[in-house]
C-alpha positions as a printed Julia matrix, in Angstrom:
182×3 Matrix{Float64}:
 -14.94   -8.17    3.14
 -14.72  -10.99    5.7
 -14.06  -13.53    2.95
 -11.25  -11.44    1.48
  -9.72  -10.94    4.92
  -9.92  -14.67    5.67
  -8.27  -15.56    2.36
  -5.47  -13.03    2.95
  -4.96  -14.24    6.53
  -4.87  -17.88    5.34
  -2.27  -17.16    2.66
  -0.15  -15.25    5.16
  -0.45  -17.98    7.82
   0.45  -20.69    5.3
   3.53  -18.75    4.26
   4.57  -18.28    7.87
   3.95  -21.95    8.77
   6.03  -23.24    5.85
   8.71  -20.59    6.06
  12.34  -21.28    6.58
  14.18  -18.98    8.95
  14.69  -15.53    7.48
  14.81  -11.85    8.37
  11.7   -10.61   10.25
  11.01   -6.87   10.29
   8.37   -4.26   11.02
   8.37   -1.16    8.83
   6.73    2.26    8.99
   6.98    5.21    6.65
   5.37    7.9     4.54
   3.97    7.72    1.02
   3.48   10.36   -1.65
   1.0     9.28   -4.31
   0.99   10.61   -7.86
  -2.5     9.86   -9.29
  -2.54    8.3   -12.76
  -5.07    8.17  -15.65
  -8.6     9.46  -14.99
  -7.8     9.58  -11.28
  -4.85   11.85  -12.09
  -7.14   14.16  -14.08
  -9.29   14.7   -10.96
  -6.99   14.39   -7.92
  -3.97   16.24   -6.56
  -0.85   14.65   -5.08
  -1.73   12.34   -2.18
   0.03   11.85    1.13
  -0.15    9.14    3.76
   1.61    6.62    5.91
   1.97    2.86    6.07
   2.87   -0.03    8.36
   4.3    -3.31    7.13
   5.22   -6.66    8.62
   7.93   -8.6     6.75
   8.37  -12.29    7.63
  11.58  -13.87    6.39
  11.4   -16.96    4.18
  14.69  -18.44    3.07
  17.78  -16.34    2.67
  16.4   -13.62    0.36
  12.6   -13.62    0.6
   9.99  -12.07    2.86
   6.2   -12.52    2.98
   4.69   -9.08    3.61
   1.49   -7.72    5.1
   0.96   -4.0     4.44
  -1.68   -1.49    5.47
  -1.82    2.26    5.65
  -3.81    5.37    4.92
  -3.51    7.77    2.01
  -5.53   10.92    1.32
  -6.11   12.81   -1.94
  -7.85   16.17   -2.45
  -9.68   16.77   -5.73
  -8.52   19.53   -8.07
 -10.42   22.84   -8.01
 -11.07   22.68  -11.76
 -13.23   19.54  -11.4
 -15.36   21.05   -8.61
 -17.86   23.87   -8.35
 -16.84   26.98   -6.37
 -18.51   25.95   -3.12
 -17.42   22.28   -3.32
 -14.56   20.32   -1.86
 -13.91   16.6    -2.24
 -11.38   14.06   -1.06
 -10.61   10.36   -1.43
  -8.95    8.14    1.17
  -7.39    4.75    0.51
  -6.77    2.03    3.09
  -5.0    -0.96    1.5
  -4.68   -4.4     3.09
  -2.11   -6.18    0.93
  -0.23   -9.47    1.15
   2.92   -9.76   -0.89
   6.24  -11.42   -1.44
   9.44   -9.37   -1.39
  12.55  -10.8    -2.99
  15.77   -9.09   -1.96
  18.74   -8.72   -4.31
  21.64   -7.28   -2.25
  19.58   -4.34   -0.99
  17.4    -3.94   -4.07
  13.98   -5.58   -3.86
  10.96   -6.46   -5.99
   7.56   -6.86   -4.3
   4.26   -7.84   -5.95
   1.18   -7.51   -3.71
  -2.5    -8.52   -3.81
  -5.35   -7.69   -1.48
  -8.25   -5.47   -0.68
  -8.61   -1.71   -0.62
 -11.15    0.44    1.19
 -11.84    3.6    -0.81
 -13.66    6.39    1.01
 -14.89    9.63   -0.49
 -16.15   12.82    1.11
 -17.85   15.71   -0.7
 -18.79   19.04    0.88
 -21.1    21.43   -0.94
 -22.56   24.6     0.57
 -21.64   23.48    4.09
 -23.32   20.07    3.72
 -21.13   16.97    3.7
 -21.72   13.46    2.39
 -19.39   10.48    2.52
 -19.27    6.94    1.16
 -16.83    4.05    1.15
 -16.49    0.94   -0.95
 -14.01   -1.87   -1.16
 -12.44   -3.69   -4.02
  -9.64   -6.02   -5.11
  -6.37   -4.08   -5.17
  -2.95   -4.98   -6.52
   0.46   -3.35   -6.48
   4.0    -3.92   -7.7
   6.91   -2.19   -6.04
  10.66   -1.93   -6.12
  13.22   -0.08   -4.09
  16.31   -0.2    -1.98
  16.43   -1.34    1.66
  19.61   -0.32    3.46
  21.18   -2.58    6.09
  20.66    0.18    8.72
  16.86    0.01    8.15
  16.17    2.98    5.85
  14.06    2.07    2.81
  13.39    4.03   -0.39
  10.81    2.65   -2.79
   8.39    3.23   -5.63
   5.26    1.25   -6.48
   2.3     1.22   -8.82
  -1.03    0.49   -7.1
  -4.36    0.01   -8.86
  -7.98   -1.04   -8.43
 -10.89   -1.18  -10.85
 -14.55   -1.2    -9.98
 -17.69   -0.46  -12.01
 -15.64    0.62  -15.02
 -13.55    3.13  -13.06
  -9.85    2.69  -12.29
  -8.07    4.31   -9.37
  -4.3     4.03   -9.74
  -1.23    5.9    -8.59
   2.54    5.77   -8.44
   3.67    5.87   -4.83
   7.01    7.17   -3.61
   7.91    5.72   -0.24
  10.42    6.55    2.48
  10.42    4.29    5.5
  12.33    2.56    8.21
  12.38   -1.2     8.89
  12.98   -2.37   12.47
  14.57   -5.79   12.87
  12.53   -8.26   14.92
  15.22  -10.94   15.05
  14.35  -14.4    13.78
  17.1   -15.68   11.55
  20.11  -14.38    9.78
  19.04  -13.96    6.2
  21.33  -11.75    4.18
  20.23   -9.28    1.59
C-alpha cells in the first residue's frame, strides 16, 4: 500500500508543480451507490460521503485527489437467517477533471480499501483488502459551488469484480488561486 500511495502522491505533486494557475477547490458531498454485476446480485444500495481536493491547471482543468467512505449491506436472500454482512469501500483516487462550461468529465485511478464484516449467531468477523481501483465520472458543477455527478467505479481482485454506479451531490468551496473559468 505504501508504494501505491507514494506513486499517487508523486503524480499529484508533479501535476501541482507543473500546473499553470487555475481554480483551486475543496469539495464534500454524499454518494449513493448502485451495485452492478455480481456485486449487485449480493448487495443493496450503498450510501457514503466523500472529500475532494481540486487543483486548477490551465483555464479548464483540475487535478483531483478524492477519498471517502461508502457502506453496503448484503441482501437478505444471499444470507442465512441469523447472518448479516456489509462491505465498506474507502477509495484513494487521483484524477483529472476537464470542465466544459459547467459540465465536466473526470477519469480517476488509485487504490481502494475494501472491508467486509459478517455476523453469524452473535459472532462477528471482519477482513479488509486493497486493490487497484478506477473510476470515470461526469456531472455538472454550478458556479455557486453545488455539484451533481454520476460515476462508474470498479475494482477486480482474485477473479471477483466490485463495481457500482455512484450518484453524487456535493458542494465545492473555492480556495482562491487563479481565475480559471468553467
